[in-house]
C-alpha positions in Angstrom: -59.5 -62.1 23.5 -56.0 -61.4 22.5 -54.7 -58.5 20.4 -54.7 -60.5 17.2 -58.2 -61.5 17.6 -59.5 -58.0 18.3 -57.8 -56.7 15.2 -59.1 -59.6 13.0 -62.7 -58.8 14.5 -62.2 -55.0 13.8 -61.2 -55.8 10.2 -64.2 -58.2 9.7 -66.5 -55.4 11.3 -65.2 -52.5 9.3 -62.9 -53.6 6.4 -62.2 -50.0 5.4 -59.4 -47.5 6.3 -56.7 -50.2 7.0 -52.9 -49.8 5.9 -50.7 -52.3 4.7 -48.6 -52.0 7.9 -51.5 -53.4 9.7 -51.5 -56.4 7.3 -47.9 -56.8 7.7 -48.1 -57.1 11.5 -50.8 -59.6 11.1 -49.0 -61.7 8.5 -46.0 -61.8 10.7 -48.0 -62.9 13.8 -49.7 -65.8 11.9 -46.6 -66.9 9.9 -48.0 -65.7 6.6 -45.3 -64.9 3.9 -45.2 -61.6 2.4 -43.4 -61.1 -0.9 -42.7 -57.4 -2.2 -39.8 -56.9 -4.8 -39.9 -53.3 -4.5 -43.2 -52.8 -6.5 -46.4 -51.3 -5.3 -48.2 -54.5 -4.4 -47.6 -57.1 -1.5 -48.4 -60.5 -2.0 -49.4 -62.7 1.0 -49.2 -66.3 1.0 -48.8 -69.5 3.2 -47.2 -73.0 2.2 -50.2 -75.5 2.1 -52.9 -72.8 1.3 -53.4 -72.5 -2.5 -54.7 -68.9 -2.1 -52.2 -65.9 -2.6 -53.5 -62.3 -1.9 -52.3 -59.6 -3.9 -52.8 -56.1 -2.1 -51.8 -52.8 -3.5 -49.9 -50.9 -1.1 -51.8 -47.6 -1.7 -53.7 -46.1 1.2 -56.3 -46.9 2.2 -56.8 -50.5 1.3 -60.1 -51.3 -0.4 -62.4 -53.7 1.5 -62.1 -56.3 -0.9 -58.5 -56.8 -0.4 -59.1 -56.8 3.5 -61.8 -59.5 3.0 -59.3 -61.6 0.9 -56.7 -61.4 3.5 -59.0 -62.4 6.2 -59.9 -65.6 4.0 -56.2 -66.4 3.9 -55.8 -65.9 7.7 -58.8 -68.2 8.3 -57.3 -70.9 6.1 -54.0 -70.6 7.8 -55.6 -70.9 11.2 -57.6 -73.9 10.1 -54.3 -75.5 8.7 -52.7 -75.1 11.8 -55.2 -76.7 14.1 
């Protein structure tokens, strides 16, 4: 199991206490775009996937945003197959 898969499994098992930096690293590895125009939120998206995920950059990130991010990553992985 590679590092990406381990982090994703850890997020699925415990969606609490993650930081925006963790999401940014995963987004970069999966090619997910991140938009932040200097505000307090980051918007993650991917061409061909209709879902955009808006995540407040406050720490810790609430579990609902982690679950939404995981759905986006799963959609990206499915699209790339």
